[in-house]
C-alpha positions in Angstrom: 0.0 0.0 0.0 1.3 3.5 -0.9 0.5 6.7 1.0 -0.4 9.9 -0.7 -0.3 13.4 0.8 -2.9 15.4 -1.1 -4.2 19.0 -0.9 -7.9 19.0 -1.4 -10.2 22.1 -1.2 -12.0 22.4 2.1 -15.4 22.3 0.4 -14.5 19.0 -1.3 -13.2 17.6 1.9 -16.5 18.5 3.8 -18.6 17.1 0.9 -16.9 13.8 0.7 -16.7 13.3 4.5 -20.4 14.2 4.9 -21.3 11.8 2.0 -19.4 9.0 3.7 -20.8 9.8 7.1 -24.4 9.6 5.7 -23.6 6.1 4.5 -22.3 5.0 7.9 -18.6 5.6 7.0 -16.0 3.5 8.8 -12.3 3.7 9.1 -10.6 3.3 5.7 -13.7 4.4 3.7 -12.1 7.7 2.6 -9.1 5.8 1.2 -11.4 3.3 -0.5 -13.5 6.1 -1.9 -10.4 8.0 -3.3 -9.0 4.8 -4.8 -12.3 4.0 -6.5 -12.7 7.5 -7.8 -9.1 7.5 -9.3 -9.6 4.1 -10.9 -13.0 5.2 -12.4 -11.4 8.4 -13.8 -8.5 6.4 -15.3 -11.0 4.1 -17.0 -13.2 7.1 -18.2 -10.2 8.9 -19.7 -8.9 5.6 -21.3 -12.3 5.0 -22.9 -12.4 8.6 -24.2 -8.9 8.2 -25.7 -9.8 4.9 -27.4 -13.1 6.4 -28.8 -11.1 9.3 -30.2 -8.5 7.1 -31.8 -11.2 5.0 -33.4 -13.6 7.8 -34.4 -13.0 7.1 -38.1 -14.1 3.4 -37.9 -17.5 2.4 -39.1 -19.7 0.5 -36.7 -19.0 -2.8 -38.5 -15.2 -2.2 -38.4 -15.5 -1.6 -34.6 -17.5 -4.7 -34.1 -15.1 -6.7 -36.3 -12.1 -5.4 -34.2 -13.8 -6.3 -31.0 -14.7 -9.8 -32.1 -11.1 -10.3 -33.3 -9.8 -9.2 -29.9 -12.2 -11.5 -28.0 -11.2 -14.4 -30.3 -7.5 -13.7 -29.7 -8.0 -13.5 -25.9 -9.9 -16.8 -25.8 -7.2 -18.5 -27.9 -4.4 -17.3 -25.7 -5.8 -18.0 -22.2 -3.6 -19.9 -19.9 
């Protein structure tokens, strides 16, 4: 586990702590919330990047690429 020292606006701190408290927050919930938020944002930005890179593909080309990737993954499973 790695520790981060972050500077967060007070308004954001109050909002997230109030949110977690309303949900019966326990020790470690703030770290879990931050971890989940970071992972979701990484996924969101990755999806946006991929969509931008593939914007010129037709729907059928995108489906064909996805099917090819699934087939390759299934063929190379351990």
